[in-house]
VMD Tcl script that builds the backbone (N, CA, C; Angstrom):
set m [mol new atoms 522]
animate dup $m
set s [atomselect $m all]
$s set {name element resname resid chain x y z} {
  {N N UNK 1 A 31.183 56.800 -129.499}
  {CA C UNK 1 A 30.803 57.789 -128.519}
  {C C UNK 1 A 30.614 57.158 -127.147}
  {N N UNK 2 A 30.240 55.876 -127.095}
  {CA C UNK 2 A 30.046 55.211 -125.813}
  {C C UNK 2 A 31.342 55.260 -125.018}
  {N N UNK 3 A 31.251 55.671 -123.765}
  {CA C UNK 3 A 32.414 55.756 -122.904}
  {C C UNK 3 A 33.177 57.066 -123.028}
  {N N UNK 4 A 32.790 57.918 -123.969}
  {CA C UNK 4 A 33.467 59.196 -124.158}
  {C C UNK 4 A 32.914 60.221 -123.172}
  {N N UNK 5 A 33.766 61.020 -122.619}
  {CA C UNK 5 A 33.336 62.058 -121.683}
  {C C UNK 5 A 32.500 63.105 -122.409}
  {N N UNK 6 A 31.386 63.491 -121.791}
  {CA C UNK 6 A 30.555 64.545 -122.381}
  {C C UNK 6 A 31.194 65.916 -122.208}
  {N N UNK 7 A 32.248 66.006 -121.401}
  {CA C UNK 7 A 32.914 67.297 -121.196}
  {C C UNK 7 A 33.530 67.811 -122.489}
  {N N UNK 8 A 33.816 66.929 -123.441}
  {CA C UNK 8 A 34.419 67.355 -124.699}
  {C C UNK 8 A 33.382 67.802 -125.716}
  {N N UNK 9 A 32.103 67.568 -125.455}
  {CA C UNK 9 A 31.051 67.960 -126.387}
  {C C UNK 9 A 30.592 69.381 -126.118}
  {N N UNK 10 A 30.172 70.096 -127.161}
  {CA C UNK 10 A 29.575 71.415 -126.911}
  {C C UNK 10 A 28.355 71.248 -126.013}
  {N N UNK 11 A 28.103 72.228 -125.177}
  {CA C UNK 11 A 27.028 72.127 -124.191}
  {C C UNK 11 A 25.677 71.792 -124.816}
  {N N UNK 12 A 25.367 72.378 -125.961}
  {CA C UNK 12 A 24.059 72.151 -126.567}
  {C C UNK 12 A 23.879 70.722 -127.053}
  {N N UNK 13 A 24.959 69.971 -127.224}
  {CA C UNK 13 A 24.867 68.612 -127.740}
  {C C UNK 13 A 24.964 67.551 -126.651}
  {N N UNK 14 A 25.169 67.940 -125.426}
  {CA C UNK 14 A 25.304 66.961 -124.349}
  {C C UNK 14 A 23.994 66.238 -124.116}
  {N N UNK 15 A 24.098 64.956 -123.992}
  {CA C UNK 15 A 22.942 64.116 -123.694}
  {C C UNK 15 A 22.864 63.962 -122.183}
  {N N UNK 16 A 21.725 64.266 -121.618}
  {CA C UNK 16 A 21.543 64.123 -120.173}
  {C C UNK 16 A 20.684 62.905 -119.925}
  {N N UNK 17 A 21.286 61.919 -119.352}
  {CA C UNK 17 A 20.600 60.670 -119.106}
  {C C UNK 17 A 19.611 60.779 -117.941}
  {N N UNK 18 A 19.954 61.560 -116.947}
  {CA C UNK 18 A 19.119 61.642 -115.745}
  {C C UNK 18 A 18.723 63.100 -115.503}
  {N N UNK 19 A 17.431 63.332 -115.331}
  {CA C UNK 19 A 16.907 64.657 -115.015}
  {C C UNK 19 A 15.871 64.526 -113.918}
  {N N UNK 20 A 15.908 65.399 -112.918}
  {CA C UNK 20 A 14.859 65.389 -111.902}
  {C C UNK 20 A 13.494 65.680 -112.529}
  {N N UNK 21 A 12.491 64.943 -112.101}
  {CA C UNK 21 A 11.117 65.086 -112.575}
  {C C UNK 21 A 10.289 65.445 -111.349}
  {N N UNK 22 A 9.778 66.648 -111.300}
  {CA C UNK 22 A 9.104 67.174 -110.116}
  {C C UNK 22 A 7.594 67.194 -110.333}
  {N N UNK 23 A 6.852 66.597 -109.418}
  {CA C UNK 23 A 5.398 66.440 -109.508}
  {C C UNK 23 A 4.717 67.505 -108.652}
  {N N UNK 24 A 4.034 68.409 -109.290}
  {CA C UNK 24 A 3.289 69.470 -108.602}
  {C C UNK 24 A 1.795 69.189 -108.699}
  {N N UNK 25 A 1.036 69.759 -107.790}
  {CA C UNK 25 A -0.416 69.641 -107.860}
  {C C UNK 25 A -0.885 70.368 -109.123}
  {N N UNK 26 A -0.555 71.665 -109.216}
  {CA C UNK 26 A -0.976 72.449 -110.379}
  {C C UNK 26 A -0.079 73.653 -110.633}
  {N N UNK 27 A 1.070 73.742 -109.966}
  {CA C UNK 27 A 1.912 74.935 -110.064}
  {C C UNK 27 A 3.211 74.705 -110.837}
  {N N UNK 28 A 3.260 73.736 -111.743}
  {CA C UNK 28 A 4.505 73.423 -112.462}
  {C C UNK 28 A 5.064 74.634 -113.203}
  {N N UNK 29 A 4.217 75.342 -113.927}
  {CA C UNK 29 A 4.686 76.493 -114.696}
  {C C UNK 29 A 5.144 77.620 -113.769}
  {N N UNK 30 A 4.379 77.881 -112.725}
  {CA C UNK 30 A 4.753 78.929 -111.760}
  {C C UNK 30 A 6.075 78.585 -111.091}
  {N N UNK 31 A 6.248 77.332 -110.688}
  {CA C UNK 31 A 7.483 76.900 -110.036}
  {C C UNK 31 A 8.669 77.034 -110.994}
  {N N UNK 32 A 8.531 76.541 -112.213}
  {CA C UNK 32 A 9.628 76.629 -113.181}
  {C C UNK 32 A 10.016 78.086 -113.415}
  {N N UNK 33 A 9.051 78.961 -113.594}
  {CA C UNK 33 A 9.348 80.385 -113.805}
  {C C UNK 33 A 10.035 80.996 -112.586}
  {N N UNK 34 A 9.605 80.602 -111.395}
  {CA C UNK 34 A 10.221 81.101 -110.164}
  {C C UNK 34 A 11.684 80.663 -110.086}
  {N N UNK 35 A 11.940 79.375 -110.293}
  {CA C UNK 35 A 13.308 78.868 -110.212}
  {C C UNK 35 A 14.211 79.507 -111.264}
  {N N UNK 36 A 13.708 79.661 -112.484}
  {CA C UNK 36 A 14.483 80.264 -113.570}
  {C C UNK 36 A 14.849 81.711 -113.223}
  {N N UNK 37 A 13.993 82.397 -112.468}
  {CA C UNK 37 A 14.289 83.784 -112.079}
  {C C UNK 37 A 15.375 83.867 -111.006}
  {N N UNK 38 A 15.661 82.762 -110.346}
  {CA C UNK 38 A 16.626 82.741 -109.244}
  {C C UNK 38 A 18.034 82.359 -109.705}
  {N N UNK 39 A 18.125 81.377 -110.577}
  {CA C UNK 39 A 19.410 80.822 -110.980}
  {C C UNK 39 A 19.874 81.412 -112.307}
  {N N UNK 40 A 21.160 81.783 -112.362}
  {CA C UNK 40 A 21.751 82.255 -113.614}
  {C C UNK 40 A 21.798 81.109 -114.609}
  {N N UNK 41 A 21.938 81.452 -115.879}
  {CA C UNK 41 A 22.048 80.453 -116.950}
  {C C UNK 41 A 20.895 79.461 -116.907}
  {N N UNK 42 A 19.700 79.970 -116.733}
  {CA C UNK 42 A 18.513 79.133 -116.614}
  {C C UNK 42 A 17.454 79.588 -117.593}
  {N N UNK 43 A 16.605 78.641 -117.998}
  {CA C UNK 43 A 15.566 78.995 -118.960}
  {C C UNK 43 A 14.495 77.914 -119.018}
  {N N UNK 44 A 13.302 78.349 -119.395}
  {CA C UNK 44 A 12.234 77.404 -119.706}
  {C C UNK 44 A 12.476 76.966 -121.142}
  {N N UNK 45 A 12.467 75.656 -121.366}
  {CA C UNK 45 A 12.751 75.105 -122.696}
  {C C UNK 45 A 11.494 74.848 -123.504}
  {N N UNK 46 A 10.500 74.246 -122.866}
  {CA C UNK 46 A 9.272 73.909 -123.588}
  {C C UNK 46 A 8.162 73.588 -122.601}
  {N N UNK 47 A 6.946 73.554 -123.124}
  {CA C UNK 47 A 5.771 73.183 -122.330}
  {C C UNK 47 A 4.936 72.225 -123.157}
  {N N UNK 48 A 4.269 71.304 -122.470}
  {CA C UNK 48 A 3.251 70.489 -123.126}
  {C C UNK 48 A 1.926 70.806 -122.451}
  {N N UNK 49 A 0.844 70.528 -123.149}
  {CA C UNK 49 A -0.486 70.853 -122.633}
  {C C UNK 49 A -1.367 69.609 -122.668}
  {N N UNK 50 A -2.290 69.564 -121.740}
  {CA C UNK 50 A -3.245 68.463 -121.720}
  {C C UNK 50 A -4.158 68.552 -122.936}
  {N N UNK 51 A -4.259 67.437 -123.648}
  {CA C UNK 51 A -5.220 67.378 -124.745}
  {C C UNK 51 A -6.533 66.844 -124.180}
  {N N UNK 52 A -7.535 66.766 -124.999}
  {CA C UNK 52 A -8.900 66.416 -124.567}
  {C C UNK 52 A -8.952 65.123 -123.753}
  {N N UNK 53 A -8.397 64.042 -124.280}
  {CA C UNK 53 A -8.475 62.735 -123.613}
  {C C UNK 53 A -7.707 62.738 -122.300}
  {N N UNK 54 A -6.466 63.262 -122.323}
  {CA C UNK 54 A -5.653 63.315 -121.105}
  {C C UNK 54 A -6.281 64.192 -120.042}
  {N N UNK 55 A -6.882 65.293 -120.466}
  {CA C UNK 55 A -7.548 66.196 -119.529}
  {C C UNK 55 A -8.733 65.502 -118.872}
  {N N UNK 56 A -9.495 64.769 -119.659}
  {CA C UNK 56 A -10.648 64.051 -119.119}
  {C C UNK 56 A -10.207 62.990 -118.109}
  {N N UNK 57 A -9.141 62.283 -118.436}
  {CA C UNK 57 A -8.621 61.219 -117.576}
  {C C UNK 57 A -8.102 61.764 -116.246}
  {N N UNK 58 A -7.481 62.936 -116.271}
  {CA C UNK 58 A -6.851 63.497 -115.069}
  {C C UNK 58 A -7.684 64.560 -114.380}
  {N N UNK 59 A -8.797 64.948 -114.980}
  {CA C UNK 59 A -9.613 66.000 -114.382}
  {C C UNK 59 A -9.077 67.393 -114.660}
  {N N UNK 60 A -8.201 67.530 -115.625}
  {CA C UNK 60 A -7.625 68.821 -115.995}
  {C C UNK 60 A -8.464 69.487 -117.077}
  {N N UNK 61 A -8.184 70.747 -117.303}
  {CA C UNK 61 A -8.827 71.490 -118.377}
  {C C UNK 61 A -8.036 71.273 -119.659}
  {N N UNK 62 A -8.702 70.921 -120.757}
  {CA C UNK 62 A -7.972 70.787 -122.021}
  {C C UNK 62 A -7.212 72.079 -122.335}
  {N N UNK 63 A -5.972 71.940 -122.757}
  {CA C UNK 63 A -5.131 73.094 -123.065}
  {C C UNK 63 A -4.315 73.596 -121.898}
  {N N UNK 64 A -4.614 73.134 -120.666}
  {CA C UNK 64 A -3.820 73.580 -119.514}
  {C C UNK 64 A -2.436 72.931 -119.560}
  {N N UNK 65 A -1.483 73.551 -118.892}
  {CA C UNK 65 A -0.096 73.067 -118.907}
  {C C UNK 65 A -0.015 71.704 -118.222}
  {N N UNK 66 A 0.622 70.758 -118.902}
  {CA C UNK 66 A 0.871 69.434 -118.336}
  {C C UNK 66 A 2.308 69.362 -117.810}
  {N N UNK 67 A 3.300 69.643 -118.667}
  {CA C UNK 67 A 4.699 69.605 -118.231}
  {C C UNK 67 A 5.419 70.864 -118.670}
  {N N UNK 68 A 6.474 71.172 -117.929}
  {CA C UNK 68 A 7.376 72.268 -118.275}
  {C C UNK 68 A 8.788 71.701 -118.212}
  {N N UNK 69 A 9.504 71.781 -119.319}
  {CA C UNK 69 A 10.914 71.396 -119.362}
  {C C UNK 69 A 11.724 72.664 -119.161}
  {N N UNK 70 A 12.661 72.623 -118.211}
  {CA C UNK 70 A 13.456 73.813 -117.933}
  {C C UNK 70 A 14.847 73.412 -117.481}
  {N N UNK 71 A 15.756 74.371 -117.507}
  {CA C UNK 71 A 17.123 74.186 -117.048}
  {C C UNK 71 A 17.423 75.184 -115.955}
  {N N UNK 72 A 18.124 74.712 -114.927}
  {CA C UNK 72 A 18.650 75.578 -113.879}
  {C C UNK 72 A 20.160 75.435 -113.919}
  {N N UNK 73 A 20.830 76.497 -114.307}
  {CA C UNK 73 A 22.286 76.506 -114.426}
  {C C UNK 73 A 22.787 75.299 -115.227}
  {N N UNK 74 A 22.069 74.988 -116.310}
  {CA C UNK 74 A 22.462 73.900 -117.196}
  {C C UNK 74 A 21.911 72.531 -116.830}
  {N N UNK 75 A 21.327 72.356 -115.645}
  {CA C UNK 75 A 20.750 71.071 -115.222}
  {C C UNK 75 A 19.301 71.006 -115.699}
  {N N UNK 76 A 18.980 69.948 -116.435}
  {CA C UNK 76 A 17.627 69.784 -116.961}
  {C C UNK 76 A 16.665 69.302 -115.878}
  {N N UNK 77 A 15.441 69.818 -115.913}
  {CA C UNK 77 A 14.358 69.422 -115.021}
  {C C UNK 77 A 13.076 69.294 -115.837}
  {N N UNK 78 A 12.153 68.514 -115.324}
  {CA C UNK 78 A 10.801 68.465 -115.867}
  {C C UNK 78 A 9.857 68.681 -114.695}
  {N N UNK 79 A 8.883 69.573 -114.865}
  {CA C UNK 79 A 7.853 69.804 -113.855}
  {C C UNK 79 A 6.523 69.341 -114.439}
  {N N UNK 80 A 5.768 68.592 -113.666}
  {CA C UNK 80 A 4.490 68.031 -114.100}
  {C C UNK 80 A 3.370 68.533 -113.214}
  {N N UNK 81 A 2.273 68.960 -113.821}
  {CA C UNK 81 A 1.047 69.229 -113.077}
  {C C UNK 81 A 0.311 67.892 -112.991}
  {N N UNK 82 A 0.610 67.132 -111.956}
  {CA C UNK 82 A 0.095 65.777 -111.848}
  {C C UNK 82 A -1.037 65.589 -110.866}
  {N N UNK 83 A -1.346 66.593 -110.084}
  {CA C UNK 83 A -2.420 66.465 -109.108}
  {C C UNK 83 A -1.902 66.184 -107.710}
  {N N UNK 84 A -2.813 66.035 -106.762}
  {CA C UNK 84 A -2.452 65.953 -105.341}
  {C C UNK 84 A -2.053 64.562 -104.856}
  {N N UNK 85 A -1.841 63.622 -105.740}
  {CA C UNK 85 A -1.623 62.230 -105.336}
  {C C UNK 85 A -0.318 61.988 -104.589}
  {N N UNK 86 A 0.738 62.679 -104.955}
  {CA C UNK 86 A 2.056 62.425 -104.388}
  {C C UNK 86 A 2.744 63.724 -103.992}
  {N N UNK 87 A 2.482 64.222 -102.781}
  {CA C UNK 87 A 3.111 65.484 -102.364}
  {C C UNK 87 A 4.612 65.296 -102.129}
  {N N UNK 88 A 5.354 66.396 -102.265}
  {CA C UNK 88 A 6.785 66.376 -101.982}
  {C C UNK 88 A 7.023 66.031 -100.523}
  {N N UNK 89 A 8.166 65.398 -100.241}
  {CA C UNK 89 A 8.605 65.176 -98.869}
  {C C UNK 89 A 10.122 65.312 -98.819}
  {N N UNK 90 A 10.703 65.112 -97.636}
  {CA C UNK 90 A 12.139 65.329 -97.457}
  {C C UNK 90 A 13.002 64.167 -97.943}
  {N N UNK 91 A 12.389 63.122 -98.487}
  {CA C UNK 91 A 13.176 61.980 -98.938}
  {C C UNK 91 A 14.120 62.367 -100.081}
  {N N UNK 92 A 13.765 63.400 -100.819}
  {CA C UNK 92 A 14.623 63.911 -101.894}
  {C C UNK 92 A 14.708 65.422 -101.727}
  {N N UNK 93 A 15.917 65.952 -101.878}
  {CA C UNK 93 A 16.093 67.402 -101.840}
  {C C UNK 93 A 17.035 67.809 -102.966}
  {N N UNK 94 A 16.991 69.072 -103.318}
  {CA C UNK 94 A 17.894 69.631 -104.312}
  {C C UNK 94 A 18.959 70.422 -103.564}
  {N N UNK 95 A 20.212 70.105 -103.831}
  {CA C UNK 95 A 21.320 70.734 -103.126}
  {C C UNK 95 A 21.967 71.778 -104.025}
  {N N UNK 96 A 22.143 72.977 -103.487}
  {CA C UNK 96 A 22.768 74.074 -104.218}
  {C C UNK 96 A 24.122 74.341 -103.575}
  {N N UNK 97 A 25.175 74.115 -104.337}
  {CA C UNK 97 A 26.542 74.304 -103.869}
  {C C UNK 97 A 26.962 75.750 -104.129}
  {N N UNK 98 A 27.358 76.453 -103.064}
  {CA C UNK 98 A 27.655 77.889 -103.151}
  {C C UNK 98 A 29.119 78.167 -102.814}
  {N N UNK 99 A 29.732 79.054 -103.597}
  {CA C UNK 99 A 31.142 79.387 -103.382}
  {C C UNK 99 A 31.337 80.467 -102.311}
  {N N UNK 100 A 30.342 81.323 -102.115}
  {CA C UNK 100 A 30.491 82.456 -101.199}
  {C C UNK 100 A 29.271 82.576 -100.293}
  {N N UNK 101 A 29.432 83.360 -99.241}
  {CA C UNK 101 A 28.301 83.640 -98.361}
  {C C UNK 101 A 27.236 84.424 -99.108}
  {N N UNK 102 A 27.643 85.290 -100.017}
  {CA C UNK 102 A 26.666 86.053 -100.802}
  {C C UNK 102 A 25.781 85.116 -101.623}
  {N N UNK 103 A 26.365 84.070 -102.188}
  {CA C UNK 103 A 25.560 83.082 -102.924}
  {C C UNK 103 A 24.615 82.346 -101.982}
  {N N UNK 104 A 25.129 81.941 -100.832}
  {CA C UNK 104 A 24.285 81.261 -99.836}
  {C C UNK 104 A 23.097 82.155 -99.497}
  {N N UNK 105 A 23.374 83.416 -99.201}
  {CA C UNK 105 A 22.314 84.362 -98.832}
  {C C UNK 105 A 21.298 84.524 -99.963}
  {N N UNK 106 A 21.785 84.660 -101.192}
  {CA C UNK 106 A 20.893 84.860 -102.346}
  {C C UNK 106 A 19.939 83.674 -102.505}
  {N N UNK 107 A 20.486 82.473 -102.596}
  {CA C UNK 107 A 19.637 81.301 -102.831}
  {C C UNK 107 A 18.736 81.016 -101.625}
  {N N UNK 108 A 19.269 81.205 -100.440}
  {CA C UNK 108 A 18.475 80.994 -99.226}
  {C C UNK 108 A 17.282 81.951 -99.196}
  {N N UNK 109 A 17.560 83.225 -99.408}
  {CA C UNK 109 A 16.502 84.236 -99.338}
  {C C UNK 109 A 15.446 84.015 -100.411}
  {N N UNK 110 A 15.867 83.777 -101.640}
  {CA C UNK 110 A 14.919 83.631 -102.742}
  {C C UNK 110 A 14.112 82.335 -102.655}
  {N N UNK 111 A 14.775 81.232 -102.326}
  {CA C UNK 111 A 14.054 79.953 -102.289}
  {C C UNK 111 A 13.163 79.809 -101.054}
  {N N UNK 112 A 13.502 80.511 -99.985}
  {CA C UNK 112 A 12.680 80.396 -98.774}
  {C C UNK 112 A 11.480 81.344 -98.776}
  {N N UNK 113 A 11.409 82.271 -99.751}
  {CA C UNK 113 A 10.270 83.199 -99.833}
  {C C UNK 113 A 8.960 82.417 -99.881}
  {N N UNK 114 A 8.123 82.614 -98.883}
  {CA C UNK 114 A 6.831 81.929 -98.852}
  {C C UNK 114 A 6.918 80.467 -98.489}
  {N N UNK 115 A 8.119 80.011 -98.169}
  {CA C UNK 115 A 8.315 78.602 -97.817}
  {C C UNK 115 A 8.508 78.427 -96.317}
  {N N UNK 116 A 9.267 77.410 -95.965}
  {CA C UNK 116 A 9.502 77.100 -94.556}
  {C C UNK 116 A 10.982 76.822 -94.341}
  {N N UNK 117 A 11.578 77.558 -93.429}
  {CA C UNK 117 A 12.979 77.373 -93.077}
  {C C UNK 117 A 13.071 76.179 -92.131}
  {N N UNK 118 A 14.054 75.338 -92.357}
  {CA C UNK 118 A 14.208 74.147 -91.513}
  {C C UNK 118 A 15.455 74.346 -90.663}
  {N N UNK 119 A 16.543 73.625 -90.905}
  {CA C UNK 119 A 17.767 73.751 -90.137}
  {C C UNK 119 A 18.912 73.161 -90.933}
  {N N UNK 120 A 20.138 73.488 -90.543}
  {CA C UNK 120 A 21.355 72.931 -91.153}
  {C C UNK 120 A 21.409 73.184 -92.656}
  {N N UNK 121 A 20.928 74.353 -93.090}
  {CA C UNK 121 A 20.975 74.698 -94.501}
  {C C UNK 121 A 19.803 74.183 -95.314}
  {N N UNK 122 A 18.809 73.566 -94.669}
  {CA C UNK 122 A 17.641 73.019 -95.374}
  {C C UNK 122 A 16.479 73.997 -95.309}
  {N N UNK 123 A 15.694 74.005 -96.384}
  {CA C UNK 123 A 14.453 74.765 -96.407}
  {C C UNK 123 A 13.487 74.074 -97.356}
  {N N UNK 124 A 12.219 74.415 -97.219}
  {CA C UNK 124 A 11.190 73.979 -98.163}
  {C C UNK 124 A 10.682 75.231 -98.849}
  {N N UNK 125 A 10.667 75.201 -100.186}
  {CA C UNK 125 A 10.180 76.378 -100.895}
  {C C UNK 125 A 8.649 76.431 -100.842}
  {N N UNK 126 A 8.076 77.469 -101.402}
  {CA C UNK 126 A 6.627 77.664 -101.322}
  {C C UNK 126 A 5.842 76.601 -102.077}
  {N N UNK 127 A 6.520 75.779 -102.881}
  {CA C UNK 127 A 5.859 74.700 -103.615}
  {C C UNK 127 A 6.011 73.350 -102.898}
  {N N UNK 128 A 6.784 73.338 -101.796}
  {CA C UNK 128 A 6.979 72.116 -101.027}
  {C C UNK 128 A 8.242 71.345 -101.353}
  {N N UNK 129 A 9.065 71.855 -102.275}
  {CA C UNK 129 A 10.314 71.181 -102.640}
  {C C UNK 129 A 11.372 71.478 -101.578}
  {N N UNK 130 A 12.092 70.440 -101.139}
  {CA C UNK 130 A 13.168 70.595 -100.158}
  {C C UNK 130 A 14.471 70.958 -100.862}
  {N N UNK 131 A 15.165 71.931 -100.297}
  {CA C UNK 131 A 16.443 72.403 -100.833}
  {C C UNK 131 A 17.477 72.401 -99.721}
  {N N UNK 132 A 18.729 72.171 -100.084}
  {CA C UNK 132 A 19.868 72.346 -99.188}
  {C C UNK 132 A 20.756 73.420 -99.808}
  {N N UNK 133 A 21.000 74.481 -99.076}
  {CA C UNK 133 A 21.855 75.566 -99.552}
  {C C UNK 133 A 23.153 75.467 -98.759}
  {N N UNK 134 A 24.207 74.975 -99.421}
  {CA C UNK 134 A 25.434 74.613 -98.701}
  {C C UNK 134 A 26.677 75.209 -99.350}
  {N N UNK 135 A 27.700 75.477 -98.540}
  {CA C UNK 135 A 28.966 75.935 -99.110}
  {C C UNK 135 A 29.623 74.808 -99.912}
  {N N UNK 136 A 30.230 75.147 -101.028}
  {CA C UNK 136 A 30.917 74.155 -101.855}
  {C C UNK 136 A 32.027 73.457 -101.079}
  {N N UNK 137 A 32.618 74.143 -100.114}
  {CA C UNK 137 A 33.736 73.560 -99.371}
  {C C UNK 137 A 33.310 72.757 -98.133}
  {N N UNK 138 A 32.019 72.548 -97.953}
  {CA C UNK 138 A 31.556 71.835 -96.758}
  {C C UNK 138 A 32.146 70.430 -96.664}
  {N N UNK 139 A 32.160 69.688 -97.758}
  {CA C UNK 139 A 32.739 68.335 -97.716}
  {C C UNK 139 A 34.196 68.372 -97.268}
  {N N UNK 140 A 34.951 69.335 -97.785}
  {CA C UNK 140 A 36.361 69.456 -97.389}
  {C C UNK 140 A 36.478 69.759 -95.892}
  {N N UNK 141 A 35.639 70.663 -95.397}
  {CA C UNK 141 A 35.681 71.012 -93.976}
  {C C UNK 141 A 35.302 69.831 -93.083}
  {N N UNK 142 A 34.424 68.976 -93.588}
  {CA C UNK 142 A 33.994 67.809 -92.798}
  {C C UNK 142 A 34.956 66.636 -92.903}
  {N N UNK 143 A 35.911 66.718 -93.810}
  {CA C UNK 143 A 36.833 65.590 -93.976}
  {C C UNK 143 A 38.291 66.009 -93.799}
  {N N UNK 144 A 38.519 67.008 -92.980}
  {CA C UNK 144 A 39.893 67.428 -92.685}
  {C C UNK 144 A 40.630 66.302 -91.969}
  {N N UNK 145 A 41.958 66.218 -92.133}
  {CA C UNK 145 A 42.728 65.128 -91.507}
  {C C UNK 145 A 42.579 65.074 -89.980}
  {N N UNK 146 A 42.381 66.223 -89.356}
  {CA C UNK 146 A 42.202 66.270 -87.903}
  {C C UNK 146 A 40.740 65.953 -87.566}
  {N N UNK 147 A 40.473 64.770 -86.970}
  {CA C UNK 147 A 39.085 64.392 -86.671}
  {C C UNK 147 A 38.369 65.380 -85.749}
  {N N UNK 148 A 39.099 66.053 -84.874}
  {CA C UNK 148 A 38.450 67.011 -83.971}
  {C C UNK 148 A 37.931 68.220 -84.763}
  {N N UNK 149 A 38.578 68.553 -85.878}
  {CA C UNK 149 A 38.103 69.652 -86.713}
  {C C UNK 149 A 36.745 69.299 -87.311}
  {N N UNK 150 A 36.606 68.070 -87.776}
  {CA C UNK 150 A 35.318 67.626 -88.331}
  {C C UNK 150 A 34.213 67.677 -87.289}
  {N N UNK 151 A 34.541 67.289 -86.078}
  {CA C UNK 151 A 33.560 67.325 -84.991}
  {C C UNK 151 A 33.136 68.764 -84.714}
  {N N UNK 152 A 34.078 69.679 -84.707}
  {CA C UNK 152 A 33.750 71.094 -84.467}
  {C C UNK 152 A 32.882 71.647 -85.594}
  {N N UNK 153 A 33.191 71.291 -86.829}
  {CA C UNK 153 A 32.392 71.763 -87.962}
  {C C UNK 153 A 30.970 71.219 -87.864}
  {N N UNK 154 A 30.833 69.934 -87.563}
  {CA C UNK 154 A 29.488 69.340 -87.434}
  {C C UNK 154 A 28.713 69.996 -86.296}
  {N N UNK 155 A 29.374 70.233 -85.181}
  {CA C UNK 155 A 28.711 70.875 -84.045}
  {C C UNK 155 A 28.226 72.277 -84.439}
  {N N UNK 156 A 29.065 73.016 -85.146}
  {CA C UNK 156 A 28.668 74.353 -85.608}
  {C C UNK 156 A 27.501 74.243 -86.593}
  {N N UNK 157 A 27.592 73.295 -87.504}
  {CA C UNK 157 A 26.547 73.086 -88.512}
  {C C UNK 157 A 25.204 72.787 -87.855}
  {N N UNK 158 A 25.197 71.911 -86.867}
  {CA C UNK 158 A 23.949 71.545 -86.190}
  {C C UNK 158 A 23.297 72.723 -85.482}
  {N N UNK 159 A 24.072 73.733 -85.136}
  {CA C UNK 159 A 23.521 74.905 -84.462}
  {C C UNK 159 A 23.017 75.985 -85.402}
  {N N UNK 160 A 23.135 75.759 -86.700}
  {CA C UNK 160 A 22.764 76.790 -87.682}
  {C C UNK 160 A 21.441 76.466 -88.357}
  {N N UNK 161 A 20.800 77.515 -88.813}
  {CA C UNK 161 A 19.631 77.371 -89.684}
  {C C UNK 161 A 20.153 77.630 -91.095}
  {N N UNK 162 A 20.359 78.898 -91.482}
  {CA C UNK 162 A 21.075 79.205 -92.725}
  {C C UNK 162 A 22.559 79.043 -92.412}
  {N N UNK 163 A 23.310 78.413 -93.298}
  {CA C UNK 163 A 24.715 78.153 -93.025}
  {C C UNK 163 A 25.550 79.421 -93.152}
  {N N UNK 164 A 26.485 79.548 -92.226}
  {CA C UNK 164 A 27.390 80.687 -92.146}
  {C C UNK 164 A 28.788 80.174 -92.482}
  {N N UNK 165 A 29.260 80.474 -93.669}
  {CA C UNK 165 A 30.534 79.959 -94.158}
  {C C UNK 165 A 31.704 80.377 -93.270}
  {N N UNK 166 A 31.742 81.627 -92.861}
  {CA C UNK 166 A 32.843 82.102 -92.016}
  {C C UNK 166 A 32.867 81.352 -90.687}
  {N N UNK 167 A 31.703 81.115 -90.118}
  {CA C UNK 167 A 31.629 80.394 -88.844}
  {C C UNK 167 A 32.070 78.936 -89.001}
  {N N UNK 168 A 31.695 78.316 -90.105}
  {CA C UNK 168 A 32.137 76.937 -90.353}
  {C C UNK 168 A 33.653 76.868 -90.518}
  {N N UNK 169 A 34.232 77.853 -91.195}
  {CA C UNK 169 A 35.686 77.904 -91.339}
  {C C UNK 169 A 36.364 78.111 -89.990}
  {N N UNK 170 A 35.790 79.004 -89.153}
  {CA C UNK 170 A 36.342 79.232 -87.799}
  {C C UNK 170 A 36.282 77.947 -86.980}
  {N N UNK 171 A 35.180 77.227 -87.071}
  {CA C UNK 171 A 35.040 75.970 -86.328}
  {C C UNK 171 A 36.105 74.972 -86.777}
  {N N UNK 172 A 36.395 74.931 -88.059}
  {CA C UNK 172 A 37.399 74.001 -88.577}
  {C C UNK 172 A 38.786 74.321 -88.015}
  {N N UNK 173 A 39.086 75.608 -87.866}
  {CA C UNK 173 A 40.393 76.019 -87.359}
  {C C UNK 173 A 40.504 75.819 -85.853}
  {N N UNK 174 A 39.367 75.806 -85.172}
  {CA C UNK 174 A 39.389 75.605 -83.728}
  {C C UNK 174 A 39.449 76.889 -83.012}
}
mol reanalyze $m
mol bondsrecalc $m
mol representation Tube
mol addrep $m
């Protein structure tokens, strides 16, 4: 099996070596449920709870949620109620690749609810997680053979908050 592509395995049997692990103060379950409500093919898989000793060590209530394992469109995540020690920052963001403007609008609107809109397709959700909502074809538009097209696309991108796919395509054409 070593070296074999996981694309040939049924989805339920795929081994995921790397999964994002998100540290929340105390909203892991709320965040996981919120994200699952936004993305298709998503679900909460399992939860663990603080037992007596762990709760005492962390200042949590015994029986309260410790971790939530969930999937967003097939990508595994773990959310931890770890406390206020390490707040989210922009050093890591989750990028959502969108095929249409309708997808961009959907994810932008839902993830920015109660959060903070930034620029160039970036936002922070109400839990403090940074997201990039981008067209799937952005890399292609930025790497067109004509260097002036890439410059026009970047200039258009820098002027946007939520990305406008039609405008980026127009910029590429000149």
